[in-house]
N, C-alpha and C positions, 0 to 999 in steps of 0.2 A: 612415034610409038605405034606398034602394031597391036590391035585390040582383037580379042576373041571372047566369045561366050557372054552370057548375061546371068545375073543373079538378082532377082527382084528389081529389075530396072537399072542395075549398076553394071557398068562395063568392066569386065575383069581384064587385067593386063595379061598379055601372053608371057610365057616364061622368058622369051628372048628379049623383051623390052625392059626398059628401066621400070622399077616398081612404082606403082601409083601410091599416093599418100592417103591413108585412112585416118582422118582426124576424129578423135574420140573426145567429146566434151563431157566432163563430169563435174558434179557439184557436191553438196553435202546432204542430198536427199536420200531416201531409202533405195530407190532404183539405182542411183549412182553407187551407193555402198555395195550393193550386190554385184555390180559390174567390177568395182575395185577388187572385191574378193576373188573374182575370176580372171584377174589381169594376166597371170602367167599363161593360162589357157588361151586367152584372147590374143596375146602376142604370138604364140605358136600358130594359131589358126590364121591370123592375118598374114604371116610370113608364107604359110602353105598356099594361101589364096593369091599370093603375089602382091601383097600390100606392105608398105612400110607404115607402122603404127606410130602416130603422134598423139600423145595424150595431153589434153589441155584442161587444167582445173579452173573452173569459174569460182572465184572466191568472194569478191565484194563489188558493189556497184562502182562504176567508173574505172574498173580494172581494164587494162589493155585487151585482155582476152575477151572480156564481155563486149567491148566495143567492136573488135574485129569479128566476133561471132555474130553480133546483131547485123553488121553490114553484109554478111553472107547468108542471112536467112535463118540463123539459129536463134530461137526465141526462148528456149527452155533447155534444161539439162536433165537427163543425159541426152546426147545427140551425136550423130555420126555424119560426117561430111566427106564425100569422095568426089573430088572435082566440083561440079556444079550441083550435084545431088545431095540432098539433106534428108535425114530421117530423125524424127523427134520422139521423145517420150518412150512409151512402152514398145513402140515399133523398133526402137533402138535395141532394146533387150532381145526382141525376137530376131532381129537381123544378126546380132552377135551370137545368139544361140545356134542359129542356122549355120553361121560361119564355123563355129566350134564343132558342130556335129557333122559337118561335111568332111568326108574322108577322101 
């Protein structure tokens, strides 16, 4: 994969490479609800930025999603994971808003 550019510490894939996966973890809290309301815009923005969006809903303790998330450093929702990089909480909303507003 050829990489170019940076956005808040994240490596953006070049247009010629396969698309990187942006994993979005949401729950049932207020911040996650706001993110879910903007999901169409987030999907479009992720595609424009060269990401494939994968939404993971954290539902109950012991859920496979929670276990996998905890193993990769995600301790709270909402959260974004791109490769080894993780953003948690309010910074997730800030990252997504920057992604949406980037033209």
